[in-house]
C-alpha positions, -999 to +999 in steps of 0.1 A: -156+073+268-131+100+277-109+074+295-109+052+263-099+082+242-070+091+265-058+055+265-061+054+227-040+086+223-013+073+247-011+040+228-007+057+194+020+081+207+037+051+224+037+032+191+051+062+173+082+062+195+094+027+186+111+016+155+088+008+126+087-028+113+074-040+080+039-053+085+028-058+050+014-092+040+034-112+015+017-119-018+019-117-057-001-120-088-007-156-100-024-173-129-060-178-117-087-153-109-122-164-100-154-146-093-185-148-071-210-125-086-215-098-112-213-062-099-231-047-128-269-042-130-292-051-102-276-065-070-273-103-069-266-127-041-231-143-042-232-174-064-220-202-040-218-239-046-224-248-010-208-232+020-180-208+009-174-224-025-175-200-054-184-205-091-150-204-109-143-180-137-106-181-146-088-152-161-057-153-182-024-138-172-019-101-181+010-090-202+030-059-193+021-033-219+041-005-201+054+003-167+027+016-144-002+005-167-036+004-152-053-029-146-082-039-168-114-044-149-130-078-157-166-080-168-174-102-138-168-091-102-155-095-076-122-106-089-099-132-073-063-142-077-044-173-067-051-210-065-084-222-050-069-256-039-069-259-001-041-275+019-044-300+047-053-271+071-081-260+049-063-228+036-061-218+000-040-190-016-070-176-034-078-141-023-092-107-033-075-091-063-061-058-050-052-044-085-088-047-097-101-030-065-077-001-071-088+001-107-124+003-096-115+031-072-097+050-100-126+045-123-149+059-095-170+027-096-178+031-059-210+010-061-190-019-075-165-015-047-193-018-022-206-049-039-171-065-040-165-059-003-200-072+005-193-104-014-158-109+002-172-103+036-203-125+031-181-154+019-160-150+051-190-149+073-203-182+057-169-198+060-141-184+082-115-202+061-120-173+037-107-149+064-080-135+040-105-123+014-118-091+031-085-086+048-065-085+016-093-064+000-089-038+028-051-039+025-054-027-011-059+008+003-030+005+028-010+032+010+000+067+017-005+078-019-023+112-020-043+103-051-056+071-036-065+091-005-085+116-024-105+089-042-112+070-010-126+101+006-149+105-024-159+069-020-169+075+017-190+105+006-207+086-022-215+052-005-249+048+010-235+021+034-199+032+038-186+005+062-160-007+036-151+028+025-146+040+061-123+011+068-104+018+036-099+054+046-088+042+080-060+019+066-050+047+042-046+071+070-026+046+090-002+041+061-001+079+056+008+084+093+038+061+090+048+076+057+050+110+073+067+097+105+093+074+087+108+043+102+136+058+123+139+062+161+119+089+179+148+113+183+150+116+145+114+128+142+104+164+149+076+174+172+056+188+143+058+155+124+048+136+155+018+158+159+007+151+123+014+114+128-008+113+160-036+132+142-037+107+113-036+077+136-065+091+157-085+097+125-076+062+113-088+046+145-121+065+144-127+054+108-121+018+117-144+020+148-172+034+126-167+006+101-169-020+128-201-004+143-217-007+108-205-042+101-197-059+135-182-091+119-158-071+097-128-088+114-104-073+089-112-039+104-106-052+139-072-065+128-063-030+114-074-013+145-053-036+167-023-026+147-029+010+156-036+003+193-004-016+200+006-014+237-029-003+248-054-022+270-080-012+244-062-035+219-072-065+240-108-053+240-108-050+202-093-085+200-120-100+222-146-083+201-131-098+169-129-133+184-166-131+194-173-125+158-149-151+146-134-175+172-114-193+145-097-162+131-059-160+128-055-124+116-065-104+147-046-128+169-014-123+148-018-085+150-022-087+188+008-111+191+029-086+172+019-059+198+032-082+226+067-085+210+098-069+226+100-042+198+067-028+211+076-031+248+064-066+254+083-099+260+087-134+246+070-147+278+039-127+270+039-139+234+043-175+244+014-172+270-009-157+244-001-184+218-008-211+243-041-194+252-051-191+216-043-227+206-062-240+236-092-219+228-099-231+193-092-261+171-082-241+140-050-259+128-037-226+114-033-211+148-001-231+151+015-205+128+015-181+158+044-201+172+062-195+139+055-157+144+074-158+177+104-176+160+103-151+132+105-122+157+135-139+173+151-142+139+145-104+133+161-096+167+191-118+157+195-100+124+194-066+143+222-080+164+242-089+132+238-126+138+225-139+104+234-176+112+213-175+143+185-157+125+185-185+098+182-212+125+152-194+140+136-189+106+140-226+097+123-235+129+094-212+120+090-229+087+091-263+104+060-252+123+041-245+091+046-231+056+037-195+055+044-167+029+057-144+056+081-170+070+095-177+035+099-139+029+119-134+061+141-164+053+147-150+018+159-117+034+183-136+056+196-158+028+202-128+006+222-111+034+243-143+036+252-139-001+227-166-013+204-147-037+195-179-057+182-195-025+164-163-016+147-163-050+134-199-045+117-188-012+103-157-028+088-176-057+071-200-033+059-171-011+043-155-042+024-187-048+011-188-013-001-152-010-006-131-041+001-093-044+023-078-017+042-045-021+071-055+001+075-090-014+074-077-050+098-049-042+123-073-026+121-099-053+127-072-079+159-062-061+171-098-059+163-104-096+181-071-106+212-082-087+211-116-105+209-098-138+172-108-145+164-072-156+131-077-173+117-099-145+129-073-120+110-046-140+079-067-138+081-070-100+089-033-096+059-026-118+036-047-095+049-029-064+045+005-081+009-003-092+000-015-057+015+014-039+028+044-059+039+060-026+067+034-023+082+038-057+120+035-062+130+060-089+168+054-084+163+017-092+140+024-121+167+046-136+194+019-132+171-007-148+163+017-176+200+020-184+204-018-183+174-021-208+190+003-231+222-018-231+202-049-239+183-030-266+216-022-283+228-058-280+195-069-296+201-045-325+236-060-331+222-095-333+194-084-357+165-085-332+150-051-342+115-058-328+129-069-295+153-039-294+124-015-299+103-032-272+132-029-247+139+007-257+102+016-252+102-001-217+134+018-209+117+051-218+087+042-197+110+035-167+128+068-172+095+086-171+086+068-138+121+077-124+118+114-132+115+137-102+084+159-097+085+189-120+108+173-145+100+176-182+096+139-186+075+121-213+044+114-192+020+089-209-016+100-212-040+085-187-072+094-205-080+098-242-086+135-238-054+142-219-030+150-248+004+164-243+001+202-240+036+215-242+028+252-250-004+264-232-004+297-249-029+325-243-059+302-247-051+279-219-076+294-195-105+282-217-092+247-213-094+246-175-132+241-174-130+212-199-101+193-184-108+158-171-103+150-134-069+137-144-039+149-123-015+138-151-033+160-176-029+190-153+008+183-148+014+181-185+002+217-187+018+228-154+053+216-161+060+239-191+044+268-172+067+261-142+098+259-165+088+291-183+082+308-149+046+317-159+036+317-122+003+335-126-010+309-151+005+282-130-014+295-099-047+296-119-042+261-132-038+245-098-064+267-082-088+252-107-077+217-096-081+226-059-116+240-065-126+206-079-105+186-054-102+206-022-090+176-002-062+165-026-028+174-012-012+174-046-029+205-058-016+226-029+019+211-034+019+220-071+005+255-065+031+264-038+057+265-067+039+295-082+040+314-050+076+304-045+086+318-079+069+351-070+085+350-035+050+352-019+064+334+012+032+335+033+010+320+006+037+295-003+038+283+034+001+282+036-001+258+007+028+237+021+010+235+055-022+224+038-005+198+017+014+184+047-018+182+067-034+162+039-006+138+040+020+150+014+053+137+028+074+159+005+055+190+016+062+182+052+099+178+045+100+211+026+082+228+055+109+215+079+137+226+055+123+261+051+119+264+089+155+253+094+168+278+068+148+306+083+161+298+118+197+298+104+192+332+089+176+347+120+200+330+144+171+314+162+180+281+181 
């Protein structure tokens, strides 16, 4: 056991010292959403029509009421998204609805989350063609957002059978580790940040191992664990364990193939040998896509060498192997770099149809649409990316789009479109609020009926602390004017009350450090920054480094 732990630690540190690559799946919200069983009342078995075929319950497209609006939870769960029509290889775009899963988490409906995961996993165990369902469900929590992390920890504590919650905490910690580390080369990352990265990766691996021990056929957790163990012999052991549970599965094989790529210290010869082994071992026709993964990796290397024409040739070869959302996304990136945004948009639209709801895909299509002048559609894509992962928001782009919406609002007024002008102006205001930096006096919209704007706390504010909802935005609406008025004692009391209720939420320590900073209580300030950083608050880690650098400069230390 000690040997395995040592190998695991070396593997994680080895991965940390290579360049980070985007590993997000490629997906987007589409028109259809179907269900298996209700997650209200007494537990029920999934309602299947034969092996792996669910009873359809379509759901209409949502409108966009405001930027960052929460997703409505449907009456029937689990929720699905995407077309259920299978292609010649037996694959269908239909998969788990990540936005609904996140909405259930925020509503603290942990029992319903357990039921949803059980339905997704049971459907996969009945029919391995549904492999993507539990995998996409798990990826809903692949975010470094501190608020999501706090809720996932609560889910783990609350669940009587926490195999899904443990895996969700594992992928959250993995994302958090990379958020802290960043995507640069090793020499740009400090030893302190590397230590935090390593700690989060070790904790993530442990969570995933516990999830697998509780649900041995939870192949989505095997896939996530392989992504952490790149470059380690243990990764092959995890892959073999996954393939014993599901010999047909593509996901764990794709994760292991990525670990064999040159960017992680492997080679194309190793990749080719593994693909040949995989295709010979199982008749699943989708395993041919692994050959496309090699060609996509070659395209990425060509792009790094500033050879976009060569990269396009490789990516076209990949798509000749088989149509895949990831291949289309990569070709769109290349096309856009070649000054062909319209061609890129065609590939992005098709990628969305094939695999709903991806942060990276939504974010990139938003940028392409914004550059083409499709402002409102760009806002819709940025909204999706923001709702899926608030930790990857783009405030500078939101501010630019808000200015463009204001111009369009003025144009609409000139032509007599008063109602449209007001709608555009409201959306612009919403975007400006999302673009505001932490601590800015921005018009934050209430998240709960009781969280009214509280611009002047006054002397009675202490009486409000006990009755405040567990709503971070509500606390901030009180905290911002206190901070601006330099009422540090009340600010400290406010966030101390939050920390008492949520001791594992990094945001509370981050907010409270401002009170100590105003009073120049440096030791207490640094303690809060250290605690927030340890809990995964990237800005707290950056501030710690900056303070240490300034202190060294003042004292003349090297």
